[in-house]
C-alpha positions as CSV (number, residue, x, y, z in Angstrom):
1,M,-19.8,46.1,-22.8
2,K,-17.6,46.8,-25.8
3,V,-14.8,47.9,-23.5
4,V,-15.0,44.6,-21.6
5,Q,-14.9,42.6,-24.8
6,H,-11.9,44.7,-26.0
7,Y,-9.9,43.9,-22.8
8,W,-11.0,40.3,-23.0
9,V,-9.5,40.0,-26.5
10,L,-6.3,41.6,-25.3
11,L,-6.1,39.3,-22.4
12,K,-6.6,36.2,-24.6
13,K,-3.8,37.4,-26.9
14,R,-1.4,37.9,-24.0
15,L,-2.4,34.7,-22.1
16,P,0.6,32.7,-23.3
17,T,3.0,35.5,-22.1
18,I,1.2,35.7,-18.8
19,F,1.5,31.9,-18.4
20,L,5.3,32.0,-19.1
21,I,5.8,34.8,-16.6
22,F,3.8,32.8,-14.0
23,L,5.9,29.7,-14.7
24,M,9.2,31.7,-14.3
25,F,7.9,33.2,-11.1
26,F,6.9,29.7,-9.8
27,C,10.3,28.2,-10.6
28,T,12.1,31.1,-8.9
29,F,9.8,31.0,-5.9
30,S,10.3,27.2,-5.6
31,E,14.1,27.5,-5.7
32,A,14.1,30.3,-3.1
33,Y,11.8,28.6,-0.6
34,S,12.2,24.9,-1.2
35,Q,13.8,22.6,1.4
36,K,17.3,21.2,1.0
37,E,17.6,18.6,-1.7
38,G,20.2,16.6,-3.5
39,Q,23.9,16.7,-2.4
40,E,23.2,19.6,-0.1
41,L,20.6,17.5,1.9
42,I,23.0,14.6,2.1
43,D,25.9,16.8,3.4
44,S,23.6,18.4,6.0
45,L,22.4,15.0,7.2
46,F,26.0,13.7,7.5
47,T,26.9,16.9,9.5
48,E,24.1,16.2,11.9
49,L,25.0,12.6,12.5
50,P,27.8,13.1,15.1
51,T,25.5,15.1,17.3
52,L,22.9,12.3,17.6
53,S,22.8,9.8,20.4
54,E,22.6,6.0,19.8
55,D,18.8,6.0,19.8
56,T,15.8,5.8,17.5
57,N,16.4,9.3,16.0
58,K,19.8,8.2,14.8
59,V,18.3,5.1,13.2
60,K,15.8,7.2,11.3
61,T,18.5,9.6,10.2
62,L,20.8,6.8,9.0
63,A,17.9,5.1,7.1
64,Y,16.9,8.4,5.5
65,I,20.5,9.1,4.4
66,S,20.7,5.5,2.9
67,Y,17.4,6.1,1.1
68,E,18.6,9.4,-0.4
69,L,22.0,8.0,-1.3
70,A,20.3,5.7,-3.8
71,D,20.5,8.7,-6.2
72,F,24.2,9.4,-5.6
73,D,26.3,6.5,-4.4
74,L,25.0,3.0,-4.1
75,E,27.9,1.5,-2.2
76,K,27.8,4.3,0.4
77,G,24.0,3.9,0.5
78,V,24.3,0.2,1.4
79,E,27.0,0.9,4.0
80,V,24.9,3.5,5.8
81,G,21.8,1.3,5.5
82,K,23.6,-1.6,7.2
83,Q,24.6,0.7,10.0
84,A,21.0,1.8,10.5
85,L,19.8,-1.8,10.5
86,Q,22.4,-2.9,13.0
87,L,21.5,-0.1,15.4
88,A,17.8,-0.7,15.0
89,E,18.2,-4.4,15.7
90,E,20.3,-3.6,18.9
91,L,17.5,-1.3,20.0
92,K,14.8,-3.8,18.9
93,Y,13.1,-0.9,17.1
94,D,10.7,-2.5,14.5
95,F,10.0,0.7,12.6
96,G,13.8,1.4,12.3
97,I,14.4,-2.2,11.1
98,A,11.7,-1.9,8.4
99,T,12.9,1.6,7.2
100,S,16.5,0.4,7.1
101,K,15.5,-2.7,5.0
102,L,13.5,-0.5,2.7
103,S,16.5,1.9,2.2
104,L,18.8,-1.1,1.6
105,S,16.2,-2.5,-0.9
106,R,16.2,0.7,-2.9
107,N,20.1,0.7,-3.2
108,Y,20.2,-3.0,-4.0
109,F,17.5,-2.4,-6.7
110,F,19.7,0.0,-8.6
111,Q,22.6,-2.4,-8.2
112,S,20.5,-5.0,-9.9
113,K,20.8,-7.3,-6.8
114,R,17.3,-8.6,-7.0
115,D,17.8,-11.4,-4.5
116,L,18.8,-8.9,-1.8
117,V,15.9,-6.7,-2.7
118,M,13.4,-9.5,-2.3
119,E,14.9,-10.6,1.0
120,N,14.9,-7.1,2.6
121,A,11.7,-5.8,1.0
122,S,9.6,-8.8,2.0
123,D,10.8,-8.4,5.6
124,A,10.0,-4.7,5.5
125,A,6.6,-5.2,4.1
126,N,5.6,-7.6,6.9
127,I,6.6,-5.0,9.6
128,F,5.0,-2.1,7.8
129,Q,1.8,-4.1,7.5
130,E,1.9,-4.9,11.2
131,I,2.4,-1.2,12.3
132,K,0.1,0.0,9.5
133,D,2.5,2.4,7.8
134,T,0.7,3.0,4.5
135,E,3.3,5.2,2.8
136,R,6.2,2.9,3.2
137,L,4.2,-0.2,2.7
138,C,3.1,1.1,-0.7
139,A,6.7,1.9,-1.6
140,T,7.8,-1.6,-0.6
141,Y,5.0,-3.1,-2.7
142,C,6.2,-1.0,-5.6
143,L,9.7,-2.3,-5.3
144,L,8.5,-5.9,-5.1
145,C,6.3,-5.4,-8.1
146,T,9.2,-4.0,-10.2
147,I,11.5,-6.8,-9.1
148,I,9.1,-9.7,-9.5
149,S,7.4,-8.7,-12.7
150,P,10.2,-10.0,-15.1
151,F,9.8,-13.4,-13.5
152,D,6.1,-13.7,-12.7
153,Q,3.7,-11.0,-14.0
154,S,0.8,-12.6,-12.1
155,T,2.4,-12.1,-8.7
156,G,3.7,-8.7,-9.9
157,R,0.2,-7.6,-10.8
158,K,-1.0,-8.5,-7.2
159,Y,1.7,-6.2,-5.7
160,Y,0.8,-3.5,-8.3
161,N,-2.9,-3.6,-7.3
162,K,-2.0,-3.6,-3.6
163,A,0.2,-0.5,-4.2
164,K,-2.5,1.3,-6.2
165,S,-5.1,0.6,-3.5
166,L,-2.8,1.9,-0.7
167,L,-2.0,5.0,-2.8
168,L,-5.5,6.3,-2.2
169,N,-4.9,6.5,1.6
170,I,-1.6,8.3,1.4
171,K,-1.7,12.0,2.5
172,D,2.0,12.9,2.5
173,D,2.6,14.5,-0.9
174,K,6.3,13.5,-1.1
175,W,5.5,9.8,-0.5
176,K,2.5,10.0,-2.8
177,R,4.7,11.5,-5.6
178,T,7.4,8.8,-5.0
179,N,5.0,5.9,-5.1
180,L,3.1,7.3,-8.0
181,S,6.3,7.5,-10.1
182,W,6.8,3.7,-9.6
183,I,3.2,3.0,-10.3
184,L,3.4,5.1,-13.5
185,S,6.4,3.0,-14.7
186,M,4.7,-0.3,-14.0
187,S,1.3,0.8,-15.5
188,K,2.9,0.5,-18.9
189,I,2.9,-3.3,-18.2
190,Y,-0.3,-3.8,-16.3
191,E,-2.6,-0.9,-17.3
192,R,-1.6,0.7,-20.6
193,D,-5.0,2.4,-20.9
194,S,-4.5,4.2,-17.6
195,T,-0.9,5.3,-18.1
196,Y,-1.8,8.7,-19.5
197,L,-4.2,9.5,-16.6
198,I,-1.6,8.3,-14.0
199,M,1.0,10.5,-15.8
200,K,-1.3,13.6,-15.6
201,Q,-1.9,12.9,-11.9
202,Y,1.9,12.6,-11.3
203,Q,2.6,15.9,-13.2
204,Q,-0.1,17.7,-11.2
205,L,1.5,16.6,-7.9
206,E,4.9,17.8,-9.2
207,R,3.6,21.2,-10.2
208,L,2.1,21.7,-6.8
209,S,5.4,20.8,-5.1
210,N,8.2,23.3,-4.3
211,S,10.7,20.6,-4.9
212,K,13.6,21.1,-7.4
213,I,13.7,17.3,-8.0
214,A,10.0,17.4,-8.8
215,L,10.5,20.3,-11.2
216,A,13.4,18.3,-12.9
217,S,11.1,15.2,-13.1
218,S,8.4,17.4,-14.7
219,F,10.9,18.6,-17.4
220,A,12.0,15.0,-18.0
221,A,8.3,13.9,-18.4
222,S,7.8,16.7,-20.9
223,A,10.9,15.6,-22.8
224,S,9.5,12.0,-22.9
225,Y,6.2,13.3,-24.2
226,Y,7.7,15.3,-27.0
227,Q,10.1,12.4,-27.8
228,S,7.0,10.2,-28.3
229,K,5.6,12.9,-30.6
230,N,8.9,12.9,-32.5
231,D,9.4,16.6,-31.7
232,I,13.2,16.2,-31.1
233,D,14.0,19.9,-30.6
234,S,11.3,20.4,-27.9
235,A,12.4,17.1,-26.2
236,L,16.1,18.3,-26.1
237,F,15.0,21.7,-24.8
238,F,13.3,20.1,-21.8
239,C,16.2,17.6,-21.3
240,K,18.5,20.6,-21.0
241,K,16.2,22.3,-18.5
242,A,16.2,19.1,-16.4
243,D,20.0,18.9,-16.8
244,T,20.5,22.4,-15.3
245,I,18.6,21.4,-12.1
246,L,20.1,17.9,-11.8
247,L,23.6,19.2,-12.1
248,K,23.0,21.6,-9.2
249,L,21.6,18.8,-7.1
250,Q,24.3,16.3,-8.3
251,L,21.7,13.5,-8.8
252,K,24.0,11.1,-10.6
253,R,21.3,8.4,-11.3
254,K,18.9,10.9,-12.9
255,L,21.7,12.7,-14.7
256,A,23.0,9.4,-16.2
257,G,19.5,8.6,-17.5
258,N,19.0,12.2,-18.8
259,Y,22.3,12.1,-20.7
260,R,21.5,8.8,-22.3
261,T,18.2,10.2,-23.4
262,M,19.9,13.3,-24.9
263,G,22.3,11.0,-26.8
264,R,19.4,9.1,-28.3
265,L,17.7,12.4,-29.3
266,F,20.7,13.7,-31.1
267,L,20.9,10.5,-33.1
268,K,17.3,11.0,-34.1
269,K,17.7,14.5,-35.4
270,E,17.2,14.7,-39.2
271,N,19.9,17.0,-40.8
272,D,22.2,17.1,-43.7
273,D,25.4,15.0,-43.6
274,A,27.6,17.7,-41.9
275,S,25.0,18.3,-39.2
276,A,24.4,14.6,-38.8
277,M,28.1,14.1,-38.1
278,I,28.1,16.9,-35.5
279,N,25.0,15.3,-33.8
280,Q,26.6,11.9,-33.7
281,E,29.7,13.4,-32.0
282,K,27.4,15.1,-29.5
283,A,25.5,11.8,-28.9
284,E,28.8,10.1,-28.3
285,E,29.8,12.7,-25.8
286,Y,26.5,12.4,-23.9
287,F,26.8,8.5,-23.9
288,K,30.3,8.9,-22.4
289,R,29.0,11.3,-19.7
290,S,26.2,8.8,-18.9
291,I,28.7,6.0,-18.5
292,I,31.0,8.0,-16.2
293,L,28.1,9.0,-13.9
294,A,26.7,5.4,-13.9
295,E,30.1,4.0,-12.9
296,E,30.5,6.6,-10.1
297,F,26.9,5.9,-9.0
298,G,27.3,2.1,-9.3
299,S,24.4,1.1,-11.4
300,I,25.4,-2.0,-13.4
301,M,22.4,-1.8,-15.7
302,D,23.0,1.9,-16.6
303,I,26.7,1.0,-17.3
304,Y,25.9,-1.8,-19.7
305,F,23.2,0.1,-21.5
306,G,25.5,3.1,-22.0
307,Y,28.3,0.9,-23.4
308,M,25.9,-0.9,-25.6
309,E,24.7,2.3,-27.3
310,L,28.2,3.8,-27.3
311,S,29.7,0.8,-29.1
312,Q,27.0,0.8,-31.8
313,L,27.5,4.6,-32.4
314,Q,31.3,4.3,-32.5
315,K,30.9,1.4,-35.0
316,D,28.7,3.7,-37.2
317,L,31.3,6.5,-36.9
318,G,34.0,4.1,-38.1
319,K,35.9,4.1,-34.8
320,S,36.4,0.4,-34.8
321,D,39.1,0.2,-32.1
322,L,37.0,2.3,-29.7
323,A,33.8,0.4,-30.7
324,L,35.5,-3.0,-29.9
325,L,36.7,-1.7,-26.5
326,S,33.2,-0.4,-25.7
327,H,31.7,-3.6,-26.8
328,E,34.1,-5.6,-24.5
329,K,33.0,-3.4,-21.5
330,F,29.4,-3.8,-22.5
331,M,29.7,-7.6,-22.5
332,K,31.6,-7.6,-19.2
333,N,28.9,-5.5,-17.5
334,Y,26.1,-7.4,-19.3
335,M,27.5,-10.7,-18.0
336,E,27.7,-9.3,-14.4
337,W,24.1,-7.9,-14.8
338,N,22.9,-11.3,-16.1
339,R,24.6,-13.1,-13.2
340,R,22.8,-10.8,-10.7
341,N,19.6,-11.3,-12.6
342,N,19.9,-15.1,-12.4
343,A,20.6,-14.8,-8.7
344,G,17.5,-12.8,-8.4
345,R,15.5,-15.5,-10.4
346,I,16.8,-18.2,-8.0
347,A,15.9,-16.0,-5.0
348,Y,12.4,-15.5,-6.5
349,I,11.9,-19.2,-6.7
350,S,12.8,-19.5,-3.0
351,F,10.6,-16.5,-2.3
352,R,7.7,-18.0,-4.2
353,Y,8.2,-21.3,-2.4
354,E,8.0,-19.6,1.0
355,I,4.9,-17.7,-0.1
356,D,3.3,-21.0,-1.3
357,L,4.2,-22.6,2.0
358,K,2.6,-19.8,4.0
359,E,-0.5,-19.9,1.8
360,K,-0.8,-23.6,2.3
361,D,-0.3,-23.3,6.1
362,L,-2.9,-20.5,6.1
363,E,-5.3,-22.7,4.1
364,I,-4.8,-25.6,6.5
365,L,-5.3,-23.3,9.4
366,Q,-8.5,-22.0,7.9
367,I,-9.7,-25.5,7.3
368,Q,-8.9,-26.4,10.9
369,N,-10.6,-23.3,12.1
370,K,-13.7,-24.1,10.0
371,K,-13.8,-27.6,11.5
372,Q,-13.4,-26.2,15.1
373,L,-16.1,-23.6,14.3
374,T,-18.4,-26.4,13.0
375,V,-17.8,-28.5,16.1
376,I,-18.5,-25.5,18.4
377,I,-21.6,-24.5,16.5
378,S,-22.9,-28.1,16.5
379,G,-22.3,-28.3,20.2
380,I,-24.1,-25.0,20.8
381,I,-27.0,-26.2,18.7
382,I,-27.2,-29.6,20.6
383,V,-27.0,-27.9,24.0
384,S,-29.6,-25.4,23.0
385,I,-32.0,-28.2,21.8
386,L,-31.4,-30.1,25.1
387,I,-32.1,-26.9,27.1
388,L,-35.3,-26.3,25.1
389,L,-36.5,-29.9,25.6
390,T,-35.8,-29.7,29.3
391,I,-37.8,-26.4,29.5
392,F,-40.7,-27.9,27.7
393,W,-40.6,-31.1,29.8
394,R,-40.5,-29.1,33.0
395,K,-43.3,-26.9,31.8
396,N,-45.5,-29.9,31.0
397,L,-44.6,-31.5,34.3
398,L,-45.7,-28.4,36.2
399,L,-49.0,-28.2,34.2
400,K,-49.8,-31.8,35.0
401,Q,-48.9,-31.2,38.6
402,R,-51.2,-28.2,38.8
403,E,-54.0,-30.1,37.1
404,S,-53.7,-33.0,39.5
405,D,-53.6,-30.6,42.5
406,H,-56.8,-28.9,41.2
407,Q,-58.5,-32.2,40.7
408,L,-57.6,-33.3,44.3
409,I,-59.0,-30.0,45.7
410,L,-62.2,-30.5,43.8
411,L,-62.4,-34.1,45.0
412,E,-61.9,-33.0,48.6
413,Q,-64.6,-30.3,48.2
414,K,-67.0,-32.9,46.8
415,T,-66.2,-35.2,49.7
416,L,-66.7,-32.6,52.3
417,Q,-69.9,-31.5,50.6
418,S,-71.2,-35.0,50.5
419,M,-70.4,-35.4,54.2
420,M,-71.9,-32.1,55.2
421,N,-75.3,-32.4,53.4
422,P,-77.0,-35.2,55.6
423,H,-75.7,-33.6,58.8
424,F,-77.1,-30.2,57.7
425,I,-80.6,-31.7,56.9
426,F,-80.7,-33.6,60.2
427,N,-79.9,-30.4,62.1
428,T,-82.5,-28.4,60.2
429,L,-85.3,-31.0,60.8
430,G,-84.3,-31.2,64.4
431,S,-84.7,-27.4,64.8
432,I,-88.1,-27.5,63.1
433,Q,-89.2,-30.4,65.4
434,N,-88.1,-28.4,68.4
435,Y,-90.2,-25.4,67.4
436,L,-93.2,-27.7,66.9
437,L,-92.8,-29.4,70.3
438,Q,-92.6,-25.9,71.9
439,S,-95.8,-24.9,70.1
440,K,-93.9,-22.2,68.1
441,S,-95.7,-22.9,64.8
442,E,-94.9,-19.5,63.3
443,E,-91.1,-19.8,63.9
444,A,-91.2,-23.4,62.6
445,G,-93.0,-22.3,59.4
446,L,-90.4,-19.5,58.8
447,Y,-87.5,-21.8,59.4
448,L,-89.1,-24.4,57.0
449,S,-89.6,-21.8,54.3
450,Q,-85.9,-20.6,54.5
451,F,-84.7,-24.3,54.4
452,A,-86.9,-24.8,51.3
453,R,-85.1,-22.0,49.5
């Protein structure tokens, strides 16, 4: 027993080391056996395209490429998405049309083109609902929730709740992870109390995955957690771990966001004056990297956020000329983002108007259906009553007929009986008289005694 306790104590002491070894093994294993991801996946899909016929398989491949390009090159993603949509419409392939519109919506979302997102995502949602594609319908609702929430949180909440309910029926881990990441971001608006639990569920799915992207996202989530705890060094450590993977995959959108986070973290570090200057220089470098990637990627919002933070930092560093130049670029991109945002707001008004019209039409149709149903039910009730009355009337008529027939028979019997009695008595007396005239007194007495009975 003491030996077991001794080894248990040793095991507990070495548990952190064992956990680190397991984590390193898991990361190595996942890199070795995971499927193609990032730029490698995009290149392989583009290589495969020329070998495909103009059929539904090509539509699926083009839509998939467009969806993945939303992390690399938005303009190219839109171009490929339009090709997929055109081919799907020529083939009258509903699933292809819906997936193409979903892929286009994702690219338009990162371009801040909210009006085009609503137009394509609402069409895709209708088709996915008809063909009962839960995974992609959930993703479409997540997009609509994110787009609509700044304008109308009530409608946004409806899409959020729809997406959450659909998430329970999703079995594909990749789609579940993707949709859960959107729900996690929106839970900060609609369910703050549940955000922590959703984050834990998301991290658990990432740990079970062999995906490099999932591993990078897990590192980013850890960095965000330590940043909220004001543990800057740990947050930077996990940001750098994420950066190593994202660089290999060349995921420009995620890299731009990661660099901007690292810039903010360096600004938060508390050091002496000399170290503070070095950290500010590092933060400036990361903000610049973030802007370069955002411009290559084509995300107007990431560009204006990058220039906004860069101009403020350059102003603090005394680089007035550079700060002014960065501020001008910030204002230029902000105005463009604001223009697109206003276009999205106008599109939402039109979108909301169409929804209201559909709801009113549906309400009118329901009222008409209720009226028709009431008329049908009333008719059925009236006919049923008439049938029952007819049955009762017929039954009573038959009973009366039987009773009258019975009375008639009785009457006939009585009539016959009344007619037969005198004749019977006359015959009997005649027979007795005959016996007496023939001097058959004994037979006459016997016949008389029988008659008397």
